[in-house]
N, C-alpha and C positions, 0 to 999 in steps of 0.2 A: 504494500500500500504506500502511496506517495505521502510525504509530510503534510501537504495541504489537506489531503483527505483524512489523515490521522487527526488533525486539529478539528475538523468538522465533526468527526465521530464523537469527540468528547464535548462538543458544544462550544468550542472556542472559535471566534471569527478568524478567518485567515484571508490575507491578501497577498498578492504577488508584488514584491518590490523590485525595482531595477537591480541589475547585477551588483552594483555598489551604491548604496544610499548612505550619505553621511550621518543621518540620524539613526541608523540601525547598524547592528553588527559589531558594536564595541563591547567586547567581552573580557572579563578578568575572572580568574578562578584561583583558588587555593585548595590544594588537596592535603589532607592530614592523614598520615599513616599512623593509625592508633597503635599499631604493634611496635613501631620503632620510635614514635614521637617526632618524626621528621615532617617537614612541610615542603611542598613543591608549589610553585606559583607560575602563572603565565598571564600575559596580557596581549591583546590584539595590537600589533604594531601600527595599524592604521589610525588608531585613536590616541588620545592623550592620557589614558588611564594606566594604572599599574596595579600589580598584585603584590601586596605587602603584608608582613606580619609585624605587629607592634608588640 
C-alpha cells in the first residue's frame, strides 16, 4: 500500500507536496539505546535544525 493510502486508512488527511517544499521535511531525531545508554542523533541537512542532547 502507498503512504498516501496508508494515511487515508487511519483517517489522516494526506496531500501530495512538491518534491522539495521548504516548509516540510525538516526532521531531527535522537535514538536512545537503553541497553548501553548511548545516544545517536541526526538532522536533515537541508534545514536549520539539529539533534542535540542536553
